[in-house]
C-alpha positions in Angstrom: -5.0 -0.7 -35.9 -8.7 0.3 -35.4 -9.4 4.0 -35.0 -10.0 5.2 -31.5 -13.5 6.0 -30.2 -12.8 9.4 -28.4 -16.5 10.3 -27.8 -16.2 9.6 -24.1 -15.3 12.7 -22.0 -12.0 13.0 -20.2 -11.9 11.4 -16.7 -13.2 13.5 -13.8 -11.0 14.1 -10.9 -11.2 11.4 -8.2 -12.5 12.4 -4.7 -9.9 13.3 -2.1 -8.9 10.7 0.4 -11.4 10.7 3.3 -14.3 11.9 1.2 -16.4 8.9 2.4 -17.3 7.7 5.9 -17.0 4.0 5.5 -15.8 1.3 3.2 -19.4 0.6 2.2 -19.7 4.3 1.2 -16.6 3.9 -0.9 -18.1 0.8 -2.6 -21.1 2.9 -3.5 -18.8 5.6 -4.9 -17.1 2.8 -7.0 -20.5 1.7 -8.4 -21.4 5.3 -9.2 -18.1 5.8 -11.1 -18.2 2.5 -13.0 -20.3 3.6 -16.1 -17.9 6.5 -16.8 -14.8 4.3 -16.1 -16.1 1.7 -18.6 -16.9 4.5 -21.1 -13.2 5.4 -21.0 -12.2 1.7 -21.4 -14.5 1.3 -24.4 -12.4 3.7 -26.4 -9.6 1.1 -26.8 -9.6 -1.4 -29.7 -9.2 -4.2 -27.3 -12.0 -3.3 -24.9 -14.6 -2.0 -27.3 -16.0 -5.3 -28.5 -15.7 -6.9 -25.1 -17.7 -4.2 -23.4 -20.2 -3.7 -26.2 -21.5 -7.3 -25.6 -21.7 -6.9 -21.8 -24.7 -4.6 -21.5 -25.3 -2.0 -18.7 -23.3 -1.7 -15.5 -24.7 -0.4 -12.3 -22.7 -2.4 -9.7 -19.4 -4.3 -9.5 -21.4 -7.6 -9.8 -22.3 -6.5 -13.4 -18.7 -6.8 -14.4 -19.0 -10.6 -14.2 -20.3 -10.6 -17.8 -17.0 -9.2 -19.0 -14.1 -11.7 -19.6 -11.0 -11.3 -17.5 -8.1 -9.3 -19.0 -5.0 -11.4 -18.7 -1.3 -10.7 -19.0 -1.3 -12.7 -22.2 -4.0 -10.3 -23.6 -1.7 -7.4 -22.9 1.2 -9.2 -24.7 -1.0 -10.0 -27.7 -2.1 -6.4 -27.9 1.5 -5.1 -28.1 2.1 -2.4 -28.7 -1.0 -0.2 -29.0 -4.1 -2.4 -28.9 -4.9 -1.2 -25.3 -4.5 2.4 -26.2 -7.6 4.5 -25.4 -6.3 8.0 -26.3 -4.5 9.6 -29.2 -0.8 8.9 -29.3 0.0 12.6 -28.9 -1.7 12.4 -25.4 0.8 9.8 -24.1 3.4 10.9 -21.5 5.4 7.6 -21.1 5.5 4.0 -22.4 6.7 1.1 -20.2 7.0 -2.6 -20.1 7.1 -5.1 -17.3 10.2 -7.0 -16.3 9.0 -10.2 -17.9 9.8 -12.4 -14.8 6.7 -14.4 -15.4 6.8 -14.5 -19.2 7.2 -12.0 -22.1 7.0 -8.4 -20.9 3.6 -6.6 -21.0 3.2 -3.1 -22.3 1.9 -0.2 -20.2 1.5 3.5 -20.9 0.2 6.6 -19.2 -1.0 10.1 -20.0 0.0 13.1 -18.0 -3.2 13.0 -16.0 -2.6 9.3 -15.4 0.8 10.2 -13.9 -0.7 12.7 -11.6 -2.8 9.9 -10.2 0.1 7.4 -10.0 2.3 9.8 -8.0 -0.6 10.8 -5.8 -1.3 7.2 -4.9 2.3 6.4 -4.2 2.7 9.4 -2.0 -0.1 8.4 0.4 1.9 5.8 2.3 2.7 6.3 6.0 6.3 7.3 5.3 5.1 10.8 4.5 7.7 12.3 2.2 8.4 16.0 2.6 10.9 18.8 1.8 13.3 17.6 4.5 13.7 14.2 2.9 16.5 12.9 0.7 15.1 9.8 -1.1 17.4 7.2 -2.6 15.6 5.5 -5.5 17.2 2.1 -6.0 14.8 0.3 -8.3 15.3 0.2 -12.1 15.1 3.4 -14.1 14.2 1.5 -17.2 11.0 0.3 -18.9 9.5 -0.4 -15.5 7.4 2.2 -13.8 8.8 1.6 -10.3 11.7 4.1 -10.1 9.8 6.7 -12.1 6.8 6.8 -9.8 9.0 7.0 -6.7 11.1 9.8 -8.3 8.1 11.8 -9.3 6.2 11.3 -6.0 9.2 12.4 -4.0 9.7 15.5 -6.1 6.0 16.3 -5.9 6.4 16.4 -2.1 9.5 18.6 -2.4 12.1 15.9 -1.4 15.6 15.6 -2.9 16.0 12.5 -5.1 19.2 10.5 -5.4 18.5 8.4 -8.6 20.7 5.4 -7.8 19.0 2.9 -10.2 19.3 -0.8 -9.7 21.7 -3.4 -11.1 23.6 -0.4 -12.5 27.3 -0.6 -13.4 27.5 3.1 -12.5 26.1 2.4 -9.0 27.8 -0.7 -7.4 26.9 -1.5 -3.8 29.9 0.3 -2.4 28.8 3.5 -4.1 25.2 3.0 -2.9 26.4 2.7 0.7 28.6 5.8 0.3 25.6 7.7 -1.0 23.4 6.5 1.9 26.0 7.7 4.4 27.5 10.9 2.9 24.2 12.3 1.5 22.2 11.7 4.7 19.6 9.7 2.9 16.4 9.6 5.0 14.2 7.3 2.9 15.4 4.4 0.7 13.1 3.0 -2.0 14.3 -0.5 -2.9 13.8 -4.2 -3.1 13.9 -5.9 0.3 17.0 -7.9 -0.9 18.8 -4.6 -1.4 18.5 -3.6 2.2 20.3 -6.9 3.2 23.0 -6.5 0.6 23.7 -3.0 1.9 24.2 -4.4 5.4 27.0 -6.5 4.1 28.4 -3.8 1.8 28.3 -1.3 4.7 30.3 -3.7 6.9 32.7 -4.3 4.1 33.3 -0.5 3.9 33.9 -0.3 7.7 30.5 1.0 8.7 28.1 -0.3 11.3 24.6 -0.2 9.8 22.9 0.0 13.1 24.8 3.1 14.1 26.5 4.9 11.2 23.4 6.0 9.2 21.5 8.2 11.7 19.6 10.2 9.0 17.9 7.0 7.6 14.3 7.0 8.9 12.5 4.5 6.7 12.8 1.8 4.1 10.0 1.7 1.5 10.2 -1.6 -0.3 8.4 -3.4 -3.1 9.1 -5.8 -6.0 9.5 -9.0 -3.9 7.3 -11.0 -1.5 8.3 -10.0 2.1 7.8 -12.3 5.1 7.3 -10.8 8.5 10.5 -12.4 9.7 12.6 -10.8 6.9 11.0 -7.4 7.5 11.8 -7.6 11.2 15.4 -8.7 10.5 16.0 -5.8 8.1 14.8 -3.3 10.7 16.9 -4.9 13.4 20.1 -4.9 11.3 19.6 -1.2 10.6 19.1 -0.2 14.2 15.3 -0.3 14.2 14.6 1.7 11.0 11.1 0.7 10.0 10.4 -1.2 6.8 7.2 -0.2 4.9 5.7 -2.0 1.9 4.1 -0.7 -1.3 2.3 -3.1 -3.6 1.6 -2.6 -7.3 2.8 -3.5 -10.8 4.2 -1.9 -13.9 0.7 -2.2 -15.5 -1.0 -0.3 -12.7 1.5 1.6 -10.6 0.9 1.5 -6.8 -2.2 -0.5 -5.8 -1.8 -0.4 -2.1 0.3 1.2 0.6 0.8 0.9 4.3 -0.8 2.9 7.0 0.8 3.8 10.4 -0.5 0.5 11.8 1.5 -1.6 9.2 -1.6 -2.7 7.2 -1.7 -2.6 3.4 -4.7 -0.6 2.2 -5.9 -0.8 -1.3 -6.3 2.5 -3.2 -9.9 1.5 -3.8 -11.0 5.0 -4.6 -8.9 4.7 -7.8 -9.5 1.0 -8.6 -12.3 -1.4 -8.2 -10.6 -4.5 -6.8 -12.3 -7.9 -6.7 -11.2 -11.4 -5.7 -11.7 -14.1 -8.3 -12.2 -17.8 -7.7 -10.8 -19.7 -10.7 -12.7 -22.9 -9.7 -16.2 -21.3 -9.7 -15.6 -18.1 -11.7 -17.3 -16.2 -8.9 -16.0 -12.7 -7.8 -16.5 -10.6 -4.8 -15.1 -7.4 -3.3 -13.8 -9.2 -0.3 -12.4 -12.6 0.7 -9.6 -14.7 -0.6 -8.8 -15.3 -4.3 -6.9 -13.9 -7.3 -6.8 -10.2 -7.4 -8.5 -8.5 -10.4 -8.7 -4.7 -10.8 -10.8 -2.3 -12.9 -9.4 1.2 -13.2 -11.8 4.0 -12.4 -10.0 7.0 -13.7 -7.2 5.9 -16.0 -7.5 7.3 -19.5 -4.5 6.1 -21.6 -4.8 2.4 -20.8 -8.0 1.6 -18.9 -8.0 -2.0 -17.5 -11.2 -4.0 -16.9 -11.1 -7.1 -14.7 -7.3 -7.2 -15.1 -6.0 -10.4 -13.5 -2.7 -9.7 -11.7 -2.3 -13.4 -11.0 -1.6 -12.7 -7.3 -3.5 -14.5 -4.6 -4.7 -12.0 -2.0 -7.1 -11.6 0.9 -9.2 -8.4 1.0 -11.1 -7.3 4.1 -13.2 -4.2 5.0 -12.6 -4.7 8.7 -12.1 -1.5 10.6 -8.4 -0.3 10.9 -7.3 2.1 13.7 -5.8 4.4 11.1 -9.2 5.5 10.0 -8.5 5.5 6.3 -11.7 3.7 5.5 -10.0 1.7 2.7 -10.1 -2.1 2.5 -7.0 -3.9 3.6 -5.2 -6.5 1.5 -2.8 -9.3 2.3 -0.7 -10.4 -0.6 -0.3 -14.2 -0.3 1.8 -14.8 -3.4 1.6 -15.4 -7.2 -1.0 -17.9 -8.2 0.5 -21.3 -9.1 3.5 -20.7 -7.0 4.8 -23.4 -4.6 6.9 -26.5 -5.1 5.9 -30.1 -4.2 8.1 -31.7 -1.6 7.5 -34.8 0.6 3.8 -34.8 0.0 3.0 -31.1 0.4 3.6 -27.8 -1.4 6.0 -25.3 0.0 6.3 -21.6 -1.0 9.3 -19.4 -1.0 7.5 -17.2 1.5 7.2 -20.1 4.0 10.9 -21.0 3.5 12.0 -17.3 4.0 10.0 -17.1 7.2 11.8 -20.0 8.7 15.3 -18.8 7.6 14.9 -15.3 9.1 13.4 -16.7 12.3 16.9 -18.1 13.0 18.6 -16.1 15.9 20.3 -12.9 14.7 23.6 -14.0 16.1 23.8 -16.7 13.5 24.4 -13.9 11.0 22.2 -15.1 8.2 21.8 -12.5 5.4 21.9 -14.6 2.3 20.4 -18.0 1.4 19.1 -20.1 -1.5 17.1 -23.3 -1.7 16.3 -26.0 -4.2 13.2 -28.0 -3.6 13.6 -31.6 -4.5 10.8 -34.3 -4.4 12.0 -35.7 -1.1 13.5 -32.7 0.7 14.6 -29.0 0.6 18.2 -28.5 -0.1 19.4 -25.1 1.2 22.6 -23.1 1.5 23.0 -20.3 4.0 25.8 -17.9 4.8 26.4 -17.8 8.6 28.8 -16.0 10.9 32.1 -17.7 11.7 31.6 -20.6 14.0 27.8 -20.6 13.8 27.3 -23.0 10.9 26.6 -26.2 12.7 24.1 -24.5 15.1 22.4 -22.7 12.2 22.1 -25.9 10.1 20.6 -27.9 13.0 18.2 -25.1 13.9 16.9 -24.6 10.4 16.5 -28.4 9.8 14.4 -28.6 13.0 12.4 -25.5 12.0 11.5 -26.9 8.5 10.6 -30.2 10.0 8.4 -28.9 12.8 7.1 -25.7 11.1 6.5 -27.0 7.6 6.6 -30.8 8.0 9.3 -31.2 5.4 12.8 -32.8 5.6 15.8 -30.6 4.7 19.5 -30.9 3.8 21.3 -27.7 4.9 24.7 -26.6 3.9 26.3 -23.7 5.8 28.8 -21.4 4.1 31.2 -18.9 5.6 30.7 -15.1 5.0 31.2 -14.5 1.3 30.1 -18.0 0.3 27.1 -16.7 -1.6 27.7 -13.0 -2.0 31.4 -12.3 -2.5 33.2 -9.4 -0.8 34.5 -8.3 -4.2 30.9 -7.7 -5.4 30.1 -5.7 -2.2 33.2 -3.6 -2.2 34.0 -3.3 -5.9 34.1 0.2 -7.3 34.1 -0.7 -11.0 35.3 2.0 -13.4 32.6 3.1 -15.8 34.1 3.3 -19.3 32.5 5.6 -21.9 32.7 4.6 -25.5 35.9 5.8 -27.2 37.5 5.4 -30.6 40.7 7.5 -30.3 43.5 6.9 -27.8 46.9 8.3 -27.0 50.1 6.3 -27.8 50.5 5.4 -24.1 46.9 4.2 -23.7 45.3 0.7 -24.0 43.2 0.9 -27.1 41.5 -2.4 -26.3 39.3 -0.2 -24.2 37.5 0.8 -27.4 35.1 -2.1 -27.1 34.6 -1.8 -23.3 31.4 0.1 -23.2 30.7 -0.9 -19.5 
């Protein structure tokens, strides 16, 4: 690997939130920070030749001379081609989940982590010493659980590290922890909040009544329609559902204010929307989101294409944060052709969760065929025919597509055994007593 260029100074501390009077002022701060940010980026073997040919930078528009950084670039630079500091300065190494291809590497210095946790802590949930935070996203190579854990601890909160898809924490145990530990904030995928409804009912609880300490869901990791957000809140007795938006490569990129709008942390990133057809970029409008880090030192990113289609606006928000807002519209290239149009999972989800609550729909799945959408939904007993008819009409009138709907009874998609099972965790053993089953020696889970 090429030797590092460490001549650039360490990153300066970013300004505190609210140190500017308008979004235009913030954009000017971004431009002023850009030369130093690109100086940090130039220290990595990957960025050095790309930036050397790009000339001087004075405004965000000057970045158009730099090629986009893609997820494939990150994969090809595995493991250390993006590294911009000495290895001894690294705090953690991570990889993405790989849901859209091979995992991408990501790493952070200690100073980078201070920035990550600070950004994550800004959201309107407002973690504090009185909170007990259940962290139910993966403690693995991803950053998601680690940033929530560190952010909660930095605010003095108690953390319950519940992990995700863990054999040690089945759904029944998660529900028990939510109830018995008086969890106040749950950090999870939106799907988890629905699974816990079913698991709580399986355990004899009423989610809308029996978890009085719970004051907020903080969710990320999946697209979330307005209808599903509203249904989750309703099922939990009005507990609000707040979103965070980010990635393993970047950490949190945006969080919600008290008015339910996602604000980009544009004092830490220079965000642009990119039009693949024309190659043009701008700070606002609709297109693919690209970001340039302003203070990151271990793995600076320049025009990194997250492959998400977004809409960015500097319109005034009542919260007064003076940060641009972002609407995340989905992953570029998503959508399935059906009956002469393309339909997205977000559109289908919106129609499913607009069904009346009394139909009892928590779980569903769909397969998009050339001529129609085939869907299966779990419904309350005796509500299947009504739900099927209503969803068929909604897909026809709302999306203009035909549908074939099959309704299943409770447990048809998510079994009660999965929700209520308290699987024994078996530690590796090699020596057993005469009255024990030694076949357990190979049961490491």
